[in-house]
C-alpha positions in Angstrom: 128.5 26.9 47.0 128.3 29.9 50.2 126.8 32.6 49.1 128.0 35.8 49.5 125.3 38.2 48.4 123.9 40.3 51.3 120.9 38.8 53.3 117.7 41.4 51.6 116.4 43.0 54.5 112.5 42.7 55.5 110.1 45.4 54.2 109.8 48.7 56.7 113.1 48.0 57.8 115.8 50.5 57.7 118.7 51.4 59.7 116.9 55.3 59.9 113.8 53.4 60.5 114.5 53.6 64.5 116.2 56.8 64.3 113.4 58.4 63.2 111.1 57.0 65.7 113.4 57.8 68.1 113.0 61.4 67.2 108.9 61.9 66.7 109.3 60.1 71.0 111.0 62.7 72.0 109.4 65.3 70.2 106.2 64.2 71.2 108.0 63.9 74.7 109.9 67.2 75.7 106.8 69.4 75.3 105.3 67.9 79.1 109.1 66.8 80.2 109.3 70.9 79.9 106.0 71.7 81.6 106.3 69.6 84.4 110.3 71.5 84.6 108.4 74.5 85.0 105.6 74.0 87.1 107.4 72.0 89.7 106.6 73.6 92.5 103.8 75.9 91.1 100.8 76.2 93.8 97.3 75.7 92.2 95.0 77.7 91.1 92.6 80.1 93.8 89.1 78.7 94.1 87.3 80.8 93.3 85.8 81.8 96.5 89.2 83.5 97.6 89.2 85.7 93.6 86.2 87.7 96.3 87.2 90.6 97.8 84.7 92.6 100.5 86.4 94.9 103.6 83.6 96.2 105.6 85.2 99.3 107.3 83.3 101.0 110.4 83.7 105.0 110.1 81.5 106.3 112.9 80.2 109.7 112.8 80.9 109.8 109.5 76.7 109.9 107.6 76.9 108.6 103.5 77.3 111.4 101.6 80.4 112.8 104.0 81.7 109.1 103.1 81.3 109.3 99.2 82.4 112.4 98.8 85.6 112.0 100.6 85.6 107.7 99.1 85.6 109.2 95.7 88.3 112.0 96.5 90.9 109.5 97.7 89.8 107.2 94.2 90.8 109.9 92.2 94.4 111.0 93.8 95.3 108.6 94.9 94.5 105.5 93.5 96.6 103.8 90.3 95.4 103.8 87.5 94.4 106.3 84.2 92.8 109.3 84.1 89.2 107.2 83.7 89.7 105.6 86.5 86.0 106.2 88.2 84.5 104.5 85.8 80.9 104.5 87.7 79.6 106.8 90.6 76.3 107.5 92.0 75.4 110.4 94.9 72.2 109.6 95.3 72.9 105.5 95.7 76.1 105.9 97.3 78.1 103.9 95.4 81.8 103.9 93.3 82.7 101.5 90.6 86.8 102.7 90.3 89.3 100.6 87.2 92.6 100.0 89.0 95.8 97.8 89.6 98.8 96.8 91.6 102.1 95.6 90.7 102.6 92.1 91.5 105.8 90.0 91.3 105.2 86.2 91.6 108.6 85.0 93.0 109.3 81.5 91.8 112.9 78.7 91.2 113.8 79.8 87.7 112.6 84.1 87.4 110.4 86.6 89.1 107.7 87.3 86.5 105.9 91.0 86.7 102.2 91.7 86.6 100.0 94.3 86.7 97.4 92.5 89.0 93.9 94.5 87.2 90.5 95.4 89.9 87.5 96.2 89.6 86.4 98.3 93.1 83.1 98.9 94.0 82.7 101.0 97.6 78.9 101.7 98.6 78.2 104.0 101.2 75.7 103.7 104.5 75.8 105.3 108.1 78.5 104.8 110.0 80.4 102.1 108.0 81.2 101.7 104.0 82.4 97.8 101.9 84.5 97.2 99.1 83.8 94.8 96.7 86.7 94.1 94.0 85.2 91.4 91.6 87.3 91.4 87.4 90.7 90.4 89.0 93.1 89.5 86.6 96.5 88.8 87.0 98.1 89.9 83.1 101.9 89.9 82.2 104.3 90.8 78.7 103.0 88.0 77.6 99.5 88.5 78.6 96.6 87.1 81.3 97.6 84.5 83.3 95.7 82.5 86.6 95.6 83.2 89.7 97.3 81.0 91.8 96.5 80.0 95.5 100.1 82.1 96.6 99.5 85.2 94.6 96.1 85.5 96.4 98.1 85.0 100.2 100.4 87.7 98.8 97.2 90.0 97.3 95.3 89.8 99.4 96.7 91.8 102.2 97.5 94.5 99.5 93.3 94.8 99.0 93.3 95.4 102.8 96.0 97.4 103.4 94.2 99.9 100.4 91.3 99.5 101.8 92.5 101.0 104.6 94.8 103.6 104.0 91.0 105.3 101.9 89.3 104.4 105.2 92.3 106.0 107.8 92.0 109.3 104.7 87.5 109.0 105.5 88.2 109.3 109.1 90.7 112.3 109.3 88.8 115.6 109.6 89.3 118.5 107.3 91.4 121.2 106.2 89.5 124.4 107.1 90.0 126.3 104.3 91.7 129.4 105.9 94.4 127.6 107.9 
C-alpha cells in the first residue's frame, strides 16, 4: 500500500522561516549600505593640527594701544555675531576674545549642506604687530554639530585669513579727523 499523506516537516523549519531570516539580514545590512552611499567621496576629518589657525600681521608705525583700540572697534562693528560677541577685553594685556561665525556650505554629490562655522577669535596686540588665533572651531547645521573635514578647512582657512587681513587693513587706515 502506498502512503499518500504528506511527509512530516523537520521541526523548526517552516516556509516563513527563510523569509524572516532574509528580512533580518536585510535590516542588519541596510544601515551599513546607507552609510557607504552617503559617505562616498567625503574627505576625512581634519587632523587636530589643521584645526589650529594663527595669523600674525605686521602693522608698522602702530603702537600696542592703538592696535588694540582699532581692533576692538573693528571687531565690534564688522565681525558677524550678536551684541555679546566680545567675551573678554583687556587694554593692559592687549587681548580681545570674541565669538563669531561664518556661513559655510559643504558641497557633495548628493546635496549642499549649510552650516554655521563657529569660532572663538583671540587677538593679541604688540607694538607694530598683532596675532589672531582661532579656537573652539565648530560646524553647526540644522541637525546639530558635525565633524570638520579637511575639505572644510581648505575652504575656511582662506576666509579666516581674509577676515584678519580686513581687520589689519582697518587698523592700518589712518583715523578720519573729527573736523572733516
